[in-house]
FIROZA-915072 format. One record per residue (C-alpha): x, y, z. Coordinates in nm, 3 decimals, decimal comma. Last residue first. Layout:
BEGIN
X; Y; Z .
...
***
This chain:
BEGIN
3,380; 0,083; 2,384 .
3,742; 0,154; 2,465 .
3,626; 0,334; 2,785 .
3,418; 0,028; 2,882 .
3,715; -0,200; 2,823 .
3,928; 0,021; 3,045 .
3,656; 0,017; 3,314 .
3,668; -0,367; 3,305 .
3,390; -0,570; 3,153 .
3,183; -0,784; 3,391 .
3,268; -1,153; 3,412 .
2,969; -1,371; 3,351 .
2,659; -1,467; 3,548 .
2,378; -1,581; 3,318 .
2,097; -1,359; 3,188 .
2,332; -1,125; 3,008 .
2,239; -0,771; 2,910 .
2,225; -0,526; 2,625 .
2,009; -0,214; 2,617 .
2,010; -0,039; 2,281 .
1,927; 0,332; 2,241 .
1,863; 0,372; 1,866 .
2,061; 0,650; 1,695 .
2,143; 0,474; 1,371 .
2,489; 0,347; 1,473 .
2,358; 0,235; 1,810 .
2,328; 0,435; 2,128 .
2,440; 0,266; 2,447 .
2,275; 0,086; 2,737 .
2,453; -0,157; 2,968 .
2,284; -0,436; 3,161 .
2,346; -0,523; 3,522 .
2,090; -0,804; 3,533 .
1,911; -0,650; 3,831 .
1,806; -0,348; 3,624 .
1,568; -0,564; 3,423 .
1,243; -0,399; 3,543 .
1,393; -0,051; 3,513 .
1,508; -0,109; 3,156 .
1,171; -0,258; 3,064 .
0,982; 0,043; 3,199 .
1,223; 0,289; 3,032 .
1,180; 0,109; 2,699 .
0,802; 0,119; 2,733 .
0,796; 0,485; 2,827 .
1,023; 0,594; 2,541 .
0,734; 0,611; 2,292 .
0,798; 0,604; 1,917 .
0,448; 0,586; 1,767 .
0,196; 0,357; 1,928 .
0,196; -0,017; 1,881 .
-0,149; -0,160; 1,801 .
-0,361; -0,394; 2,012 .
-0,655; -0,479; 1,787 .
-1,025; -0,513; 1,868 .
-1,214; -0,638; 1,563 .
-1,512; -0,441; 1,433 .
-1,590; -0,078; 1,509 .
-1,449; 0,017; 1,164 .
-1,101; -0,020; 1,314 .
-1,127; -0,092; 1,687 .
-0,807; 0,019; 1,859 .
-0,646; -0,087; 2,187 .
-0,311; 0,080; 2,251 .
0,024; -0,096; 2,279 .
0,333; 0,074; 2,421 .
0,634; -0,109; 2,290 .
0,963; -0,274; 2,386 .
1,164; -0,451; 2,115 .
1,385; -0,754; 2,143 .
1,685; -0,931; 1,992 .
1,814; -1,260; 2,130 .
2,147; -1,447; 2,152 .
2,190; -1,805; 2,268 .
2,522; -1,888; 2,440 .
2,712; -2,150; 2,241 .
3,059; -2,013; 2,327 .
3,102; -1,865; 1,978 .
2,794; -1,649; 2,006 .
2,514; -1,671; 1,752 .
2,382; -1,440; 1,482 .
2,050; -1,347; 1,321 .
1,908; -1,294; 1,674 .
1,630; -1,518; 1,807 .
1,324; -1,305; 1,870 .
1,192; -1,121; 2,177 .
0,882; -0,902; 2,211 .
0,822; -0,685; 2,519 .
0,481; -0,522; 2,549 .
0,335; -0,246; 2,766 .
-0,040; -0,193; 2,796 .
-0,308; 0,059; 2,701 .
-0,687; 0,071; 2,680 .
-0,741; 0,061; 3,058 .
-0,485; 0,338; 3,117 .
-0,228; 0,302; 3,396 .
-0,049; 0,038; 3,194 .
-0,097; -0,337; 3,205 .
0,208; -0,561; 3,145 .
0,272; -0,794; 2,850 .
0,546; -1,044; 2,764 .
0,590; -1,208; 2,424 .
0,863; -1,472; 2,386 .
1,015; -1,659; 2,091 .
0,845; -1,431; 1,843 .
0,800; -1,581; 1,500 .
1,087; -1,597; 1,253 .
1,051; -1,484; 0,889 .
1,328; -1,224; 0,931 .
1,163; -1,086; 1,246 .
0,797; -1,173; 1,287 .
0,499; -1,035; 1,475 .
0,225; -1,214; 1,666 .
-0,123; -1,071; 1,731 .
-0,191; -0,943; 2,083 .
-0,486; -1,136; 2,220 .
-0,794; -0,968; 2,368 .
-0,850; -1,065; 2,732 .
-0,673; -0,750; 2,850 .
-0,930; -0,537; 2,666 .
-1,227; -0,719; 2,824 .
-1,416; -0,968; 2,608 .
-1,786; -0,903; 2,541 .
-1,729; -0,748; 2,197 .
-1,586; -1,071; 2,057 .
-1,439; -0,991; 1,714 .
-1,086; -1,039; 1,849 .
-1,194; -1,397; 1,919 .
-1,125; -1,477; 1,553 .
-0,755; -1,407; 1,616 .
-0,750; -1,619; 1,930 .
-0,902; -1,908; 1,735 .
-0,654; -1,853; 1,452 .
-0,353; -1,877; 1,685 .
-0,196; -1,619; 1,913 .
0,147; -1,715; 2,046 .
0,118; -1,769; 2,418 .
0,100; -1,448; 2,621 .
0,339; -1,425; 2,913 .
0,246; -1,192; 3,197 .
0,419; -0,896; 3,361 .
0,346; -0,804; 3,722 .
0,698; -0,766; 3,864 .
0,754; -1,134; 3,947 .
0,664; -1,224; 3,589 .
0,939; -0,987; 3,471 .
1,208; -1,160; 3,673 .
1,089; -1,508; 3,581 .
1,097; -1,423; 3,210 .
1,446; -1,278; 3,227 .
1,570; -1,588; 3,412 .
1,394; -1,815; 3,156 .
1,529; -1,637; 2,848 .
1,854; -1,834; 2,825 .
2,172; -1,638; 2,758 .
2,268; -1,321; 2,576 .
1,998; -1,052; 2,546 .
1,986; -0,754; 2,312 .
1,715; -0,488; 2,359 .
1,631; -0,180; 2,153 .
1,523; -0,342; 1,829 .
1,341; -0,034; 1,704 .
1,016; -0,110; 1,518 .
1,034; -0,077; 1,144 .
0,657; -0,095; 1,119 .
0,594; 0,276; 1,064 .
0,871; 0,288; 0,804 .
0,674; 0,048; 0,585 .
0,884; -0,193; 0,386 .
1,000; -0,374; 0,699 .
1,348; -0,481; 0,808 .
1,295; -0,465; 1,182 .
1,519; -0,207; 1,339 .
1,859; -0,187; 1,513 .
2,001; -0,488; 1,333 .
2,322; -0,640; 1,477 .
2,654; -0,471; 1,396 .
2,638; -0,256; 1,713 .
2,642; -0,561; 1,942 .
2,989; -0,617; 1,797 .
3,145; -0,362; 2,034 .
3,224; -0,478; 2,386 .
2,960; -0,739; 2,468 .
2,968; -0,885; 2,118 .
3,349; -0,891; 2,123 .
3,349; -1,086; 2,450 .
3,100; -1,345; 2,323 .
3,282; -1,374; 1,988 .
3,033; -1,351; 1,710 .
2,924; -1,626; 1,469 .
2,707; -1,567; 1,164 .
2,546; -1,890; 1,049 .
2,206; -1,831; 1,207 .
1,989; -2,145; 1,238 .
1,764; -2,198; 0,938 .
1,405; -2,077; 0,954 .
1,163; -2,366; 0,991 .
1,069; -2,552; 0,676 .
1,086; -2,912; 0,797 .
0,933; -2,818; 1,134 .
0,643; -2,657; 0,951 .
0,563; -2,989; 0,782 .
0,564; -3,174; 1,113 .
0,338; -2,913; 1,270 .
0,091; -2,909; 0,979 .
0,052; -3,286; 0,938 .
-0,198; -3,347; 1,217 .
-0,418; -3,047; 1,135 .
-0,415; -3,140; 0,762 .
-0,489; -3,513; 0,795 .
-0,843; -3,531; 0,935 .
-0,992; -3,233; 0,755 .
-0,813; -3,334; 0,434 .
-0,935; -3,694; 0,457 .
-1,294; -3,574; 0,505 .
-1,270; -3,328; 0,214 .
-1,115; -3,589; -0,019 .
-1,376; -3,845; 0,080 .
-1,655; -3,597; 0,006 .
-1,504; -3,498; -0,329 .
-1,474; -3,858; -0,445 .
-1,795; -3,999; -0,295 .
-2,011; -3,704; -0,398 .
-1,871; -3,714; -0,752 .
-1,923; -4,090; -0,782 .
-2,282; -4,061; -0,656 .
-2,352; -3,784; -0,914 .
-2,183; -3,959; -1,208 .
-2,465; -4,176; -1,335 .
-2,305; -4,343; -1,634 .
-2,261; -4,270; -2,002 .
-2,126; -4,516; -2,252 .
-1,894; -4,386; -2,526 .
-1,561; -4,510; -2,398 .
-1,277; -4,593; -2,638 .
-1,178; -4,255; -2,779 .
-1,270; -4,062; -2,462 .
-1,037; -4,278; -2,253 .
-0,737; -4,250; -2,487 .
-0,787; -3,875; -2,520 .
-0,816; -3,837; -2,142 .
-0,510; -4,055; -2,083 .
-0,298; -3,827; -2,301 .
-0,468; -3,520; -2,154 .
-0,403; -3,649; -1,801 .
-0,034; -3,687; -1,884 .
0,006; -3,343; -2,037 .
-0,187; -3,180; -1,752 .
0,038; -3,345; -1,493 .
0,348; -3,233; -1,682 .
0,215; -2,877; -1,695 .
0,137; -2,875; -1,323 .
0,470; -3,024; -1,225 .
0,664; -2,783; -1,445 .
0,473; -2,485; -1,305 .
0,536; -2,602; -0,950 .
0,904; -2,677; -1,001 .
0,941; -2,349; -1,196 .
0,807; -2,160; -0,893 .
1,095; -2,305; -0,689 .
0,989; -2,559; -0,434 .
0,952; -2,625; -0,061 .
0,988; -2,260; 0,041 .
0,684; -2,259; 0,269 .
0,509; -1,999; 0,053 .
0,577; -2,197; -0,267 .
0,436; -2,506; -0,099 .
0,121; -2,317; -0,006 .
0,084; -2,168; -0,354 .
0,115; -2,511; -0,518 .
-0,131; -2,689; -0,290 .
-0,393; -2,415; -0,312 .
-0,345; -2,377; -0,687 .
-0,392; -2,752; -0,743 .
-0,714; -2,740; -0,540 .
-0,844; -2,440; -0,736 .
-0,756; -2,579; -1,080 .
-0,915; -2,917; -1,010 .
-1,227; -2,745; -0,880 .
-1,246; -2,537; -1,198 .
-1,203; -2,850; -1,410 .
-1,486; -3,024; -1,225 .
-1,704; -2,714; -1,276 .
-1,652; -2,673; -1,652 .
-1,915; -2,929; -1,744 .
-2,184; -2,713; -1,586 .
-2,196; -2,513; -1,908 .
-2,400; -2,774; -2,087 .
-2,521; -3,070; -1,882 .
-2,285; -3,289; -1,680 .
-2,197; -3,644; -1,787 .
-1,913; -3,509; -2,005 .
-1,742; -3,371; -1,697 .
-1,734; -3,697; -1,500 .
-1,427; -3,888; -1,616 .
-1,230; -3,591; -1,753 .
-1,280; -3,412; -1,420 .
-1,146; -3,721; -1,243 .
-0,848; -3,694; -1,476 .
-0,780; -3,339; -1,360 .
-0,835; -3,403; -0,989 .
-0,597; -3,698; -0,973 .
-0,350; -3,570; -1,234 .
-0,323; -3,213; -1,103 .
-0,294; -3,330; -0,742 .
-0,029; -3,580; -0,857 .
0,175; -3,309; -1,026 .
0,144; -3,068; -0,733 .
0,256; -3,331; -0,482 .
0,537; -3,460; -0,704 .
0,681; -3,113; -0,763 .
0,886; -3,133; -1,082 .
1,167; -3,077; -1,012 .
1,274; -3,134; -0,652 .
1,166; -3,177; -0,291 .
1,284; -3,498; -0,127 .
1,578; -3,353; 0,065 .
1,504; -3,041; 0,267 .
1,387; -2,712; 0,113 .
1,487; -2,370; 0,253 .
1,793; -2,325; 0,031 .
1,573; -2,395; -0,272 .
1,666; -2,722; -0,440 .
1,920; -2,748; -0,722 .
1,778; -2,939; -1,021 .
1,920; -3,280; -1,106 .
1,668; -3,406; -1,360 .
1,662; -3,787; -1,378 .
1,533; -3,850; -1,025 .
1,249; -3,599; -1,059 .
1,161; -3,739; -1,402 .
1,148; -4,093; -1,267 .
0,931; -3,983; -0,976 .
0,695; -3,802; -1,214 .
0,680; -4,098; -1,451 .
0,603; -4,342; -1,170 .
0,340; -4,118; -1,014 .
0,167; -4,063; -1,348 .
0,198; -4,435; -1,426 .
0,013; -4,523; -1,107 .
-0,241; -4,238; -1,109 .
-0,348; -4,219; -1,474 .
-0,311; -4,593; -1,525 .
-0,540; -4,669; -1,230 .
-0,808; -4,428; -1,359 .
-0,767; -4,563; -1,715 .
-0,826; -4,918; -1,590 .
-1,124; -4,809; -1,380 .
-1,282; -4,633; -1,678 .
-1,230; -4,945; -1,890 .
-1,376; -5,175; -1,626 .
-1,687; -4,973; -1,551 .
-1,834; -5,264; -1,364 .
-2,045; -5,043; -1,131 .
-1,861; -5,193; -0,833 .
-1,530; -5,149; -1,013 .
-1,604; -4,781; -1,081 .
-1,715; -4,728; -0,721 .
-1,402; -4,894; -0,583 .
-1,180; -4,680; -0,806 .
-1,350; -4,362; -0,686 .
-1,305; -4,472; -0,323 .
-0,940; -4,555; -0,392 .
-0,871; -4,214; -0,548 .
-1,036; -4,027; -0,260 .
-0,845; -4,234; -0,003 .
-0,515; -4,183; -0,194 .
-0,533; -3,804; -0,235 .
-0,541; -3,715; 0,136 .
-0,286; -3,953; 0,291 .
-0,084; -3,933; -0,032 .
-0,009; -3,569; 0,043 .
-0,126; -3,292; -0,191 .
-0,367; -3,148; 0,066 .
-0,068; -3,119; 0,303 .
0,029; -2,787; 0,144 .
-0,305; -2,640; 0,256 .
-0,240; -2,732; 0,620 .
0,115; -2,595; 0,602 .
-0,020; -2,276; 0,445 .
-0,271; -2,225; 0,727 .
-0,012; -2,300; 0,994 .
0,240; -2,058; 0,849 .
-0,013; -1,782; 0,774 .
-0,074; -1,722; 1,143 .
0,294; -1,751; 1,234 .
0,432; -1,512; 0,971 .
0,636; -1,567; 0,654 .
0,606; -1,285; 0,399 .
0,983; -1,242; 0,349 .
1,006; -1,606; 0,240 .
0,748; -1,543; -0,031 .
0,948; -1,252; -0,171 .
1,276; -1,443; -0,158 .
1,124; -1,736; -0,347 .
0,965; -1,503; -0,602 .
1,298; -1,337; -0,677 .
1,493; -1,664; -0,687 .
1,251; -1,827; -0,929 .
1,247; -1,516; -1,147 .
1,625; -1,542; -1,182 .
1,573; -1,892; -1,321 .
1,650; -2,209; -1,132 .
1,934; -2,430; -1,253 .
2,171; -2,502; -1,539 .
2,036; -2,221; -1,756 .
2,003; -2,455; -2,055 .
1,837; -2,724; -1,843 .
1,584; -2,476; -1,704 .
1,505; -2,331; -2,047 .
1,472; -2,676; -2,204 .
1,231; -2,784; -1,930 .
1,021; -2,469; -1,970 .
1,006; -2,515; -2,349 .
0,921; -2,883; -2,303 .
0,632; -2,790; -2,078 .
0,497; -2,513; -2,301 .
0,509; -2,735; -2,611 .
0,332; -3,011; -2,423 .
0,073; -2,757; -2,310 .
-0,006; -2,649; -2,666 .
-0,013; -2,997; -2,820 .
-0,219; -3,147; -2,540 .
-0,463; -2,858; -2,541 .
-0,520; -2,906; -2,915 .
-0,573; -3,280; -2,859 .
-0,813; -3,224; -2,570 .
-1,018; -2,984; -2,781 .
-1,025; -3,228; -3,073 .
-1,137; -3,504; -2,839 .
-1,413; -3,280; -2,702 .
-1,542; -3,213; -3,054 .
-1,512; -3,575; -3,163 .
-1,706; -3,718; -2,868 .
-2,038; -3,722; -3,051 .
-1,879; -3,947; -3,319 .
-2,006; -3,895; -3,673 .
-1,769; -3,601; -3,724 .
-1,468; -3,837; -3,691 .
-1,204; -3,610; -3,547 .
-1,011; -3,821; -3,300 .
-1,021; -4,153; -3,480 .
-0,924; -3,982; -3,804 .
-0,607; -3,836; -3,653 .
-0,374; -4,116; -3,762 .
-0,525; -4,107; -4,112 .
-0,429; -3,744; -4,141 .
-0,058; -3,814; -4,164 .
-0,081; -3,998; -4,497 .
-0,391; -3,812; -4,622 .
-0,245; -3,464; -4,569 .
-0,481; -3,221; -4,747 .
-0,792; -3,420; -4,649 .
-0,666; -3,456; -4,292 .
-0,614; -3,079; -4,272 .
-0,968; -3,009; -4,389 .
-1,099; -3,237; -4,116 .
-0,888; -3,057; -3,853 .
-1,023; -2,722; -3,970 .
-1,379; -2,850; -3,936 .
-1,311; -2,985; -3,587 .
-1,160; -2,656; -3,477 .
-1,465; -2,470; -3,610 .
-1,697; -2,709; -3,429 .
-1,508; -2,665; -3,102 .
-1,495; -2,285; -3,125 .
-1,753; -2,188; -2,862 .
-1,661; -2,475; -2,630 .
-1,291; -2,398; -2,680 .
-1,344; -2,036; -2,582 .
-1,563; -2,130; -2,288 .
-1,305; -2,378; -2,158 .
-1,027; -2,122; -2,189 .
-1,248; -1,862; -2,021 .
-1,323; -2,079; -1,722 .
-0,978; -2,234; -1,677 .
-0,792; -1,904; -1,710 .
-1,042; -1,716; -1,493 .
-1,027; -1,972; -1,213 .
-0,647; -1,983; -1,235 .
-0,629; -1,604; -1,208 .
-0,885; -1,590; -0,925 .
-0,705; -1,862; -0,730 .
-0,373; -1,680; -0,765 .
-0,532; -1,348; -0,662 .
-0,692; -1,512; -0,358 .
-0,359; -1,663; -0,253 .
-0,181; -1,331; -0,298 .
-0,442; -1,155; -0,085 .
-0,408; -1,419; 0,186 .
-0,030; -1,379; 0,185 .
-0,047; -0,999; 0,172 .
-0,298; -0,984; 0,458 .
-0,084; -1,219; 0,669 .
0,221; -1,007; 0,598 .
0,040; -0,688; 0,697 .
-0,097; -0,838; 1,018 .
0,017; -0,623; 1,310 .
0,056; -0,265; 1,190 .
-0,106; -0,349; 0,858 .
-0,443; -0,407; 1,019 .
-0,466; -0,074; 1,199 .
-0,309; 0,140; 0,928 .
-0,522; -0,028; 0,664 .
-0,861; 0,002; 0,834 .
-0,979; 0,319; 0,663 .
-0,793; 0,233; 0,344 .
-0,955; -0,109; 0,325 .
-1,302; 0,033; 0,385 .
-1,255; 0,299; 0,117 .
-1,104; 0,042; -0,122 .
-1,412; -0,175; -0,086 .
-1,654; 0,126; -0,097 .
-1,532; 0,301; -0,413 .
-1,688; 0,054; -0,658 .
-2,019; 0,030; -0,471 .
-2,050; 0,406; -0,414 .
-1,971; 0,487; -0,777 .
-2,215; 0,222; -0,899 .
-2,496; 0,345; -0,674 .
-2,446; 0,703; -0,793 .
-2,427; 0,595; -1,157 .
-2,735; 0,373; -1,129 .
-2,946; 0,650; -0,977 .
-2,839; 0,894; -1,248 .
-2,910; 0,639; -1,523 .
-3,248; 0,552; -1,372 .
-3,342; 0,925; -1,383 .
-3,193; 1,011; -1,724 .
-3,351; 0,741; -1,945 .
-3,720; 0,815; -1,891 .
-3,654; 1,186; -1,939 .
-3,439; 1,119; -2,249 .
-3,722; 0,930; -2,419 .
-3,608; 0,586; -2,545 .
-3,527; 0,624; -2,912 .
-3,442; 0,254; -2,969 .
-3,089; 0,355; -3,072 .
-3,063; 0,578; -2,766 .
-3,152; 0,296; -2,527 .
-2,908; 0,074; -2,716 .
-2,636; 0,336; -2,666 .
-2,711; 0,342; -2,293 .
-2,692; -0,042; -2,295 .
-2,351; -0,048; -2,468 .
-2,087; 0,072; -2,219 .
-2,212; -0,154; -1,934 .
-2,267; -0,466; -2,144 .
-1,963; -0,682; -2,057 .
-1,891; -0,500; -1,731 .
-2,220; -0,583; -1,562 .
-2,280; -0,343; -1,271 .
-2,410; -0,045; -1,470 .
-2,599; -0,291; -1,692 .
-2,849; -0,363; -1,415 .
-2,942; 0,003; -1,363 .
-2,993; 0,073; -1,735 .
-3,159; -0,270; -1,768 .
-3,434; -0,150; -1,537 .
-3,552; 0,076; -1,821 .
-3,661; -0,229; -2,020 .
-3,578; -0,564; -1,862 .
-3,587; -0,821; -2,146 .
-3,558; -0,579; -2,437 .
-3,267; -0,400; -2,270 .
-3,079; -0,718; -2,182 .
-3,118; -0,857; -2,534 .
-3,014; -0,520; -2,679 .
-2,701; -0,508; -2,465 .
-2,596; -0,857; -2,569 .
-2,664; -0,785; -2,936 .
-2,467; -0,459; -2,926 .
-2,138; -0,626; -2,844 .
-2,235; -0,936; -3,044 .
-2,212; -0,735; -3,367 .
-1,830; -0,746; -3,356 .
-1,716; -0,670; -3,712 .
-1,999; -0,436; -3,808 .
-1,991; -0,305; -3,454 .
-1,626; -0,194; -3,498 .
-1,692; -0,025; -3,740 .
-2,026; 0,119; -3,843 .
-2,311; -0,086; -3,989 .
-2,461; -0,156; -3,646 .
-2,469; 0,217; -3,576 .
-2,710; 0,254; -3,867 .
-2,984; 0,132; -3,631 .
-2,985; 0,476; -3,463 .
-2,695; 0,705; -3,545 .
-2,783; 1,007; -3,329 .
-2,980; 0,824; -3,058 .
-2,704; 0,563; -3,015 .
-2,433; 0,831; -3,000 .
-2,651; 1,040; -2,764 .
-2,696; 0,746; -2,523 .
-2,318; 0,687; -2,525 .
-2,270; 1,057; -2,441 .
-2,520; 1,029; -2,158 .
-2,352; 0,719; -2,022 .
-2,022; 0,905; -2,014 .
-2,185; 1,207; -1,848 .
-2,345; 0,986; -1,582 .
-2,024; 0,789; -1,521 .
-1,822; 1,108; -1,480 .
-2,086; 1,256; -1,247 .
-2,092; 0,945; -1,029 .
-1,711; 0,934; -1,004 .
-1,681; 1,306; -0,930 .
-1,960; 1,298; -0,668 .
-1,813; 0,995; -0,492 .
-1,464; 1,148; -0,488 .
-1,599; 1,474; -0,341 .
-1,810; 1,290; -0,084 .
-1,503; 1,092; 0,029 .
-1,254; 1,378; 0,045 .
-0,916; 1,256; -0,077 .
-0,592; 1,182; 0,112 .
-0,761; 1,050; 0,427 .
-0,638; 0,692; 0,412 .
-0,994; 0,578; 0,343 .
-1,020; 0,816; 0,049 .
-0,687; 0,693; -0,086 .
-0,819; 0,337; -0,061 .
-1,131; 0,442; -0,251 .
-0,915; 0,587; -0,528 .
-0,722; 0,259; -0,546 .
-1,050; 0,066; -0,573 .
-1,161; 0,316; -0,836 .
-0,855; 0,228; -1,045 .
-0,889; -0,146; -0,984 .
-1,256; -0,143; -1,095 .
-1,225; 0,108; -1,380 .
-0,987; -0,097; -1,593 .
-1,068; 0,090; -1,921 .
-1,068; -0,156; -2,214 .
-1,438; -0,224; -2,271 .
-1,542; 0,127; -2,168 .
-1,374; 0,269; -2,477 .
-1,635; 0,102; -2,700 .
-1,920; 0,323; -2,569 .
-1,813; 0,554; -2,290 .
-1,897; 0,448; -1,935 .
-1,543; 0,347; -1,836 .
-1,405; 0,661; -2,000 .
-1,632; 0,885; -1,788 .
-1,558; 0,696; -1,465 .
-1,182; 0,732; -1,510 .
-1,214; 1,094; -1,631 .
-1,421; 1,199; -1,329 .
-1,165; 1,042; -1,095 .
-0,886; 1,230; -1,277 .
-1,082; 1,556; -1,255 .
-1,134; 1,503; -0,882 .
-0,759; 1,461; -0,841 .
-0,712; 1,787; -1,031 .
-0,913; 1,965; -0,763 .
-0,708; 1,813; -0,481 .
-0,373; 1,906; -0,641 .
-0,103; 1,922; -0,371 .
-0,251; 1,642; -0,161 .
-0,321; 1,446; -0,480 .
0,038; 1,479; -0,596 .
0,172; 1,365; -0,259 .
-0,075; 1,074; -0,259 .
0,037; 0,972; -0,607 .
0,408; 0,994; -0,525 .
0,361; 0,788; -0,207 .
0,150; 0,542; -0,403 .
0,418; 0,508; -0,671 .
0,685; 0,443; -0,410 .
0,491; 0,171; -0,230 .
0,285; 0,241; 0,078 .
0,000; 0,000; 0,000 .
***
């Protein structure tokens, strides 16, 4: 949210508030204009405007008025174009080439009349054309203007509201859960992209299946020697010919993509630069709440989840005596697993530094998830009516995306491992799908099979994921620090080379690391507990959901965890303040270095937390701006350890102490320091 472009934009808007309104007007105007409205990305732009409103950079009523007015004027101009040209508009380019643009709007208008003006405002495909249709049909301007004005105001409010809400709550949420929000947002974006790719690819092929089949037939006539091998796939007398042609085209395209990726990886001798960049980005987003969720999602690709669903489906097919379907189902899974394992053993691809042995190219879990769900979609999709046939493929895409994204987040694979596994799985299921569709024409009642397969998968996932999460997280825990400092040198001077702030993108979350501790934390913990502090266990999802409980007292509301270099807090201590909505906090993490004598080293930050309720919803304990009270309170409470405070290289007062008795530095050593 606080990226460089946003900082520049907000600075420009603050200096040019009137011009900002003109930009908002122009966005809405272009989105409503006939033809131009197809290509203008109004939703993300107005979402960003709404976020700026929530952050306080733009007046909300002013932005709403500008957006509504721009949409109303754009609709009015589209209405005038339709009124001016009438039916002749269909003969003008580009409508002469793409008549469906106006056809969709006319169908909506004839079905709903003036209500279509309101409906079309929220349907991107027809939004720029319905006003023009109203003009073409010479709808009276008075009848047109009122619903158009109402629709534009409602549309502007609806499109600005999500960003407005996000902006209003951003500072509160980002202070404690920015990484979690980014991870969940990234997961939703990945699912949306895969959903859109599967849906629109399927729709395109469904709309062009007959044309593809006709082209394939013409090709066989021109190439009789090669064409005879394709006759079984494109026989127009077979009802399966269209779907077989689609599968064949997909097979050729995806095979080309997979071999291109493989050749690129082999030529480069290892992961691509993009692999490293995405891996580092995902590692920087690690946080405790997302860790457990991602570990649970990553376990969906385990054999303990996929195998029960596959066996139940196989049992049903055998019970119904669908021998050929059962044979293809077994071949898809067994040979798919064998080929994937063979490929992984044959291709020596360096693993990510965070991945233990057993994780390579391609990802076995992602490949097998693609094969199991993809081939099951091939089995049942043709038994569904019309457009419902895409649903099994959408479910396959979503589940594969969940497994792949989670394993990417944990650092188990490079992105190319996941893409390679997915493409290889699709290639194999397409090969089996073509073979199955060629030889099987009988239909069967797929509803019981679908309920059994998906239900067994869900039950196995609910049972296995919570049990596998901890073991999986242990495999991908942050590596122990490799930097070694002399214990004496750390005490004298090398404490200054350790970080003084968290490495965060947002300056407001670069909390000062104003405490360094050498030794076990138990003595420090006991000392603070004796002085009225309390230890809060790391908040989990149940504690996070409980933040919505209005009946809980402020001190009963959990403080959400924070990370340092992808590591969760090792210890979180809290102490009430004099105010009921305020408390002190001390967070401690393992330092990115260790001492040569084996003594553990810790970094900590002291904070004043204040209870905030963004949008009157969840209660969040947020750190206040730089406040010396917390550091002074911690320093006084730990005075018995004989710590020493000095100012770091960047001006941060750092208190360092030892929790085990050691020789104190001499006065000469202190003067040298």
